[in-house]
N, C-alpha and C positions, 0 to 999 in steps of 0.2 A: 318370450320367444326370440332367439337370436336370428338375425337376418344377415346372410352373406351373399354378396354379389362378386362374381369372379369373371374378370375380363369381359365385361359387357360392352357390346358395340351395337349401334343402331344408326342406320342411314335412311334418309328419305330422298331418293334420287341421288343427286350429287351432294346433298347436304349431310354432313356427318353430325348427327344430333347427339350421340353418345360415343365417346372416344376412349375405349379401353378402361372402363371404370372398375376399380376394385375397392370394395367397401365392406367393413364389418360393423354391424350395429348390434350392441349388446342387449341382452334380455332386460326389459324394463326401462330402456334408455329413451329419452326424448331427444331424437336426432333430427336436425334441420338441414334441408337442402336449400342453400341460399345462392342467389345470383341474379343477374339482370334478365330482362325478358329475352327469350330465345336462347338461353344458355344450356337448356336440356334438362332442367330440374323436374318439370312436369312429365316429360317423356320418361325419365328414370322412375318416377313414382308410378306411372302407368305400367311400366315393365314389372315392377314389384307386384302390382295389383293383378297383373295378368291381362290387362286390356290391350297391351302392346307387346308383341313378341320380339325379343332381341335377335339381331342377325347372328351374333355369336355370343357365347358366354353362358354362365349358369347362375341360377338363383336358388338359394337354400334357405328354408325355414327350419332352424335347428339343424338336424342331420338329414333332413328330407329335401331332395331336389324337387322343385315345383314347376320347372319349365313347362311341362305338358299338362299341368293341372289347371282347369278352367277357373276363372275369377271367383265364381260362386262357391267353389270348393277349396279355396285357399285359406279360409278362416281369417279373412281381413275385413275390416270395416272401413268404409270410405266416406269422407266428408268433402263434398265438392265445393268449388268456388261460388257457384250460384245456388247452393243448398239442395237443388233438385227435389223439392218437396212436391207432393201431389196436391194440387190446389183443391180438388174435390173431396179430399179425405181430411178428417179431423186430426188434431195433434195425436190423439191416441192411435188412430188407424195408421197414420204415417209412421209412427214409432213401431207399431206392431207388424208392419208390412213384412219385414224380413223373417220374423218369427212365424207368421202364418205361412210364408212360402216354404218354411222348413217343417210345416205340419206339426208345430208344437201345440200341445193341448191348451184349451182356453184358460184353465186354472193357472198353468205355469205362465202363460202370456200376461195375465192380469198381475200376477205376483212380480214378474220381471219389470213390467212397465211401472208399477207403483214404486219400485225401488229406484229405477232410473230417473223417473220424474222428480223424485226427491233429490237425487244426486245433482241434476242440472237445474234445480229450482224452478220447475214448471208446474208444480202441483196447483190444481184449480183451473188449469187451462186445457184440460184434456179434450173438451168438446168444441174448442175453437178451431177455425180453419186458418190456413197459412195467411190468407189475406187479412185476417183480423189481428195479426201479430206484428210486433215491431221487428226490425231487422235483427236485433240481438236475440229476441225470442225465437225467430225462425232459425237462427244459427244454433241455438240450443236444441231445437227439435232435430235438426240434421245430426248433431253430435249424439243425441240420445238414440236416434235410429241406428247409428253406426255402433254404439256401445252395447245396446241391448242384446245383440246376438252373441255377446261374449267373444269377440274376435281375439285371435292370438296377436294380431298386429293392427294398429290403427293408422290409417293413411289420411292425411289432410292436405288438400291442395288450395292454398291461398284462402283459407276459410274466413278471414277477417277483412278481406279487401273491399267488401261492399258496405262496411260499417263506417260511421264517422269516427274521427280521431279519438274522442273521449271514450266512446263505447268500445273501440278496439282495445284500448289499454285495459279496461275492465274485463273484457272477454278473454284476453290472452292470459290474465291472471287466473280466471276460472278454468280455462283449459288446462293450464299447468297444474292447478290444484286437483282437478278430477283425474288427470293422468297419473299423478303421483299417488293419489289415493287408491287407484285401481292397480297400479304397478304394471301398466300395459305398455309394451314396446310401441313407440309412436314415431312415424316418419312424417315430417311436416315440411311443406314447401312454402317459401315466401321470397319476395324480393326486398322486404323491409328489414334493414340491418338492425334497427332497434328492437323490432319484434323478435328477430332471431336471437339476439343476445338475451332478451328477457325470458324466453321460454326454454332454451336449449341446454341440455347437458353437454352435448358436443354438436358441431355442425361441420358441413363440408361446403366450401365455396366453389362454385362451378363457373366456367367461362368457355364458350364454344365447345361444350360437351366434355370438357376435361375437368377433373378435380384439381383445383389449384392449391388447396390446403385443407387439412382436417385437424380439428382440435377443439378445445373448450373455447367459449367466447373470449375469455381473458387471454388465452394463449394466442389466438388469432389477432386480437386487437393490439396487444403489446409486442408480439413477435411475428409480424407478417413475413411470409417467405418471398414475396415479390411485389412489384409496384402495383399490379392489379389488385391484389388482396389489400394492400395498404390504402389504396384509393377508394376501394369499394366498401371496406369495413370501417365506416365512419369517415371522417374528413382527415386528410393528411397533406402536409406540404412535402412534395417529392423534389429533392434538390440533387442535381448531378454535380459531383465534386471530383477534383483531382487530388490524389494523395501526394503530399510533399515529404513527410517524414513519419517515422514510427519510433516511439520511446517504449522499449520493452519493459523497463523498470516501472513505468507508470501505466503501462498498457494503454497508451494514448496515441491516437492517430492525429497527425496534423494534416488537414486538407484545405483546399482552396477553391473558391468559386468567384470568378470575376475579380480577383485580387483581394478577396476577403478571406481571412483565415477562420476555419471552423474546426474545433477540436472535438474528437469523438472517442469515447471509450471503446476499446476493441482488444480482444484477447489474442489477436494474431495480426500479422502483416497482411494487408489486403492488396488487391490489384491496383493499378495506377488510376483507374477511373471507377467510381462508385456512385450508387444512388442511395441517399439517406432519406428516411422517413421521419418527419417531425410533426407530431400532432399539434393542432392549434392551441390546445389547452396546456401544452407543455411549455409554452412561451410566456414569459412574464414581462410586464412593463417595468422599465428601468428609468432612473433619472439620468440627465445628461452627464453627470459627473462619473457615471459608471461606464462611460463609453470606451474606456481603455482596458476594461476587464475582459477576461476570457469569454468568448461567445456573446459579446454585447455589441449591438449594431444599431444603426438608425435607418429610418425609411420615411417615405412620404405617404400619409394616409390618403387613399383614393376612394374608400367607401366605409361607411359606418352603419352598422345594423344593431339596434337596441332590441333585445328579446326578453327583457325583464330580468331573468336570472343570469343571462349571458349577454355580454357586449362583444360583438364581432367586428374586427377591423380587417379590411383588405389593404395591404401595405406594399408599396413598391420599394424593394430593398435589393441588396446585392447587385446593383446596377441592372435594373430592368426586369428583375424577377418579382412576380407577385406572390406574396405569402399571406396566409390567413392566421390571425391571432385571435384567440377567444379568452376573454376575461370573465372568470366566474365571480358571481356576486359583485357586480360593478358599482354598487351604491357608493363605495368609498373611493372611487377613482374619478378623476376629471375626464370627461368625455371629450376626446379630440375631435376637431372638425376636419373635413376633407381639405387637403392641401397642407395641413400642419405636419411638422416633423414629430416622429415618435421614436423613442428609444426602447429597445427590447433586448431580452437576454434569456438564455436557456443553459442548463447544465450540460457538462460533457457526457453525462450518462443518459441524456434524453434522446438524442438522435439514434435511430435504429438503422443499421446497415442492411439493406435488403437485396441489392443486386450489384454485381461487378460487371 
């Protein structure tokens, strides 16, 4: 089922929660609304579900306008952050709740629940109560209850936030598998960037009720449109530079920050002041003999964090700017100490121009 939002606006008093959102979600797509707390993503999900009415704008499921259709008739399934399971009902009865409300026959109910239990790997737990289940099992019950009614659209609001880190990774893989297996249009809300990248076909990044960028995870990660997206989608060094010169034959910008020359690939002449985004993993450690090469600099290590597969440095460089450098597979590198000098380098094609 295709979902279309046209010029959606919603305010709570003086707070503009949703600011002129236009969004098209394709049939069968796993689409994520990503952003910090208070950015409007849950409000937008509730508008799609029918729990919250927009001040202006229209919602379409396929070619059907659903603005005035109540939530229980929109053919959506909802998985809430706290799962909202009935503690006095068994797993079977929790899952069957929506079917019974629709007055489905017992034979069909048993058939549907048997299939969905197998799909979410809960067979054998039908007679248990929520209090007898782990967090991951409760999450699967909530997912099964939403899916068993065969919704046209599946809505999920931070469904993994109550799980520990390891279980979260396993469950997001399960959700993605089930969603693809069923081919159901899914709108997923999270504030976790890694989670969003792992499950999404496409995603929208929101801030203060506005969509900042829409695209695939790789498009948004490698080509952020502004400093907010660059900083929110993973970690990024945002450096304000002045343009000195442009070589059209090499498509190369010569820029400057505090007397240091940074060269950046660009297909056009840009404004005099720019912000460039430089991901920590794009920066390589260099030896001191490389210091005169293009985009090779030195700095003072002010913090070292060893994370096993990653070594993270905070470095004071470019005269009082703090940048982050991440070394993948650091086993074969000498680990610098705080206060030591470090040389680093990055290619001219690595920095991304995001703002003028």
